[in-house]
N, C-alpha and C positions, 0 to 999 in steps of 0.2 A: 161388916166393916170393923167391929170391935175385935174379932179374931185376928185380922190382918194387922191392926195396930199393936196388939199384944205379940204377934209374931216378930214384927219389925223391932219392937223394944228388946225382945229376947235376943234377936240377932245382934243388935247394938251391944248388948251386955256381953255376948260371947266375944265379939271382936275387941271390945275394950278390955276384957280380961285376959286376952292372949299375951299381951306385952308383960304385965307383972307376973304371970304364971311362968312363962317360958324363958324370959330374959330380965329378971328383976333388977339387976345392977344397972344394965344399959337403960332400962325404963326409968329408974330412979334418977340417973344422970340427965336423961332428956327432960324430965320434969324440972330438975334443978335449973338446967339451962333456959327452959321456957319461962321459969319464974323470973328470970333476969331481963327478959324482953320488955321493951316499952309497951304501954297499953295499946298504942296505935298499931304495932306489929301483931299483937294478939287478936285485936279486932279484925285486922285484915285476913289473918289465918282463919279465924272463926267464920268470917263472912264467906270466904272461899269454900269452906267445908259445907256451910248451909246451902250455898248455891249448888255445889256438886250433889248434895243430898236431894235437893229439890228436883234437879235434872234427872237423877237416877229414878226417883219415885215417879216422875212424869212419864219417863220412858217405860217403866214397868207397870204402870197403872192399867188395869184391864179396860179395853175399849168396848163399848156397847154396840 
């Protein structure tokens, strides 16, 4: 189980690093715009991302 969590964390880092590596100016502008959003909108976005991540993890979880 530990190997899978490390693999997942590594994949998250790869995906998160693609924006600043490939399109740094657009990524910076997106971060600036997101910093202007109200807390409620950021919470809603974060909640949707968490739910999507849980659904994907559940679908990919090996069945016994």
